Structures are given as structure tokens and as C-alpha cells.
Phi, psi and omega in degrees: 000117184265186187297321184290326178294320182294316178301310182304312187290321180292331175289317175300318179295321179298323174295316180299321188277325191246350180247113187243127176289145176280338183223119181260021172054233190276359192297312181305318182293320178290322176301314178294318177302320183290346181278346178292171162304128194302333177285355178257358182309322186249019177291330180270112181305338187278356173281105183242033170241170187267168187294329180297321181292315178296326178293313181300322178292322180298310189288323180294321182287324175305313181286351181077018186233042187298310181299315184289319185294320186286314185288322178286328179292318171303312178300317184293325180289322182296318177301317182294313178297316180301312184297321178294321177293315181285342173053050181079356180281138177034087182297336173292327174298310172312313179292319182289322178295322180286323171300321182294326181297326179278315180298330179279350180084023175293317183285321174296316175295329174300322179274321182303310177278353179077021183224065181287351171297335177299332176266309187293321181303301177311318186294316173299320178296319177297314176301317182292318177300320179293321175293321180295322176299332181263007173092005180265063185292326182305307180297320180296316175304317181296315175301317178295316181300315175299327175292328167302328182288343179272303170221147184307320184296349173304341181294340185288351174299350173306343180300338192284343184283347171300331185270358174301146177293335184224148177296325178302314179298321178293319176299327177296316180303304179308320178299316174296318173303311181298316181293325177290312180302314176299326186288328185286318187272328189302323178303344190251013192294334183293322181234048180261105187241018182302320189281005175271351182282150173221151176256170173244133184291124178277148184285355180258019182251155176298328180302325184298339179294335178236354174231131182308130178301138184102338183298140176291134176248112185271175172292323169306321177296321181298322181299324179290314172307311179298321181294318176302309183298318184294317182296318177307307185293323174296326181293315176294324176293314178303313185290333181252015188299335175277001180244155178290333179309324182301330184300321177251335184280333179285316173291331176298318175306310183303308184296318179293323180286318177302315184293320176301328186260006181283143185282346182225164184235094183265143181299330191283342177306326179294345177295324175293320175303302184304318178302312181285325177299319182290319179291325178293317173307315185294316180296320174292323174291322176299316177300313183296318182299318179289324179290324183294317178301311183295322177294327182286325171300315183295320182292321179294320182292327177295320181299314178289000000 
């Protein structure tokens, strides 16, 4: 951690300590759920987050640092993901994009709405995609599996294995993802009622154009939604697999398509889109700056 990183984390911590939301959305419900005996966490079908998120809420709440833990944790992961994506290019750009994440309210929103996974899951996918692209699919699988432990839709991070250099390594990553995710949820198999929950299609969603508002949207429909989103992301990832753009653009496609096909429109869904767009903008700017420097050096060489 360098000076820029320390300044950034201090800024994120200051926001967490001194800016308090009037409404914390689902946070109180999840914090209350986490206080139950852990084997009862998913007895209530309305609990639609994963065990890792509930565990993090429980530990941070016990320590009395829930706001700080969530926002600083999200900020730290953003710093790591930005550093990995930019791969040592222009450290000031890394600092700028991370500061922008706090200024734009991504870290604050992750706490305010009670859904930090909306930021953390995309960041884990970017890290996993970087690993998969370099052939480190075991670690990539572990990261995607952990993201599923935050919220079930994290399994869609399987899109990153399109970037793996070999089919065998991609299959290895998928196996690790499945193993990690299963290990996180199996302890709750006895009282696991998450999949009994259903939503109603809202009239202000794109889905309402083809499905009547008020229609029950069940988990089998969620699976179909995820398959479509995953297929779209895999297509984009395959087309761009030789470029660094695929590392963030394939996950962004998955998130955007999933959001477009969602039966409800919650404000915290935008956090995932904004996270990936912000990282993508930084990567594109870094690429343009690098190209400009190379072009300048070629001109100087020609003059000499």
C-alpha cells in the first residue's frame, strides 16, 4: 500500500464515519437475520443474500463497525481490482478512478442499501477474469465461488472462463467455482427456503413489455434469466477474448442483460453497472494514454 492508496482509504473511511444515511434499506433486515442461529438464516424465503454477506454483517455488527467495515472493505477491494486491471499503468489514474468510486457514492451506496454484493461481486469477477485470462483458473474459480456466497447471482461470474487459454483450464475453473459455492451453501440444506420466494413483475420494467405486470416471477424464471445473461456475456467475452477489454466488458454484459430482464427495478442494481463502467472507463483511458505515448516516441525516433 503506497501513499496514494492510504489517502484513498482514509477518504473512504471518513465518508463511512461522518456521512450517515437516513434510510439503510435492507441493511437492518439482513443484520437482524445474521443475529439468528446460523442454521436458521435461510428458513425465511425473503432472505435473498448469501451466507458470506450475512456472516460479514454479523461480525461487523458485533464489533460495532458495520458502516466502516462495509464501506472500507468495498473501497479496499476496488483499489485492488483497479490496480489489477490497470496493471501498473499510470498510478494516478488508479487513484483517480478509486476516488471517483467514493465520490460517486459506490462505497456509500453499498452500505446504505444493505447490498454491498452489488459492488463486491463485479469486482471479484474482474479479478477472476484477469486470472482466467492468464491461465490461473483455479484461483479464478475460487473467486467466482466466493462471489456466489455473497449473492446467488455471483455464479454468473462463470462467464470469465471464456477467457481461459485452454478448455481444460476453463473446466477446472468451473469445477472449483461449483465446489466453493456448494461448500458455502450445503450447511444450510436442512432449512434452505430461498428458492421458495417469488417476485412480481413490475409495470416499470422492460420485462413488463413481454410479461404481464403482476405475474409471479419464480426461481426457475431466475435461472432462465441467468442463462440468457450468461450467454450474452460469454458471446462478448469470446469475441473480445484477445483484448483486455473483455475482462470488464463480459461481466458488464452479464450484469446489464440480467438487469434488463429483471422483474423489479431496485436502485441498488445500478451499483453493479456503475462499478464496471467506471473500471472500464479507466482501462480505456489507460489504453489511450499508452497508445499516445508510443506514438509520441515513434515520432521522436523518426525526427532523430
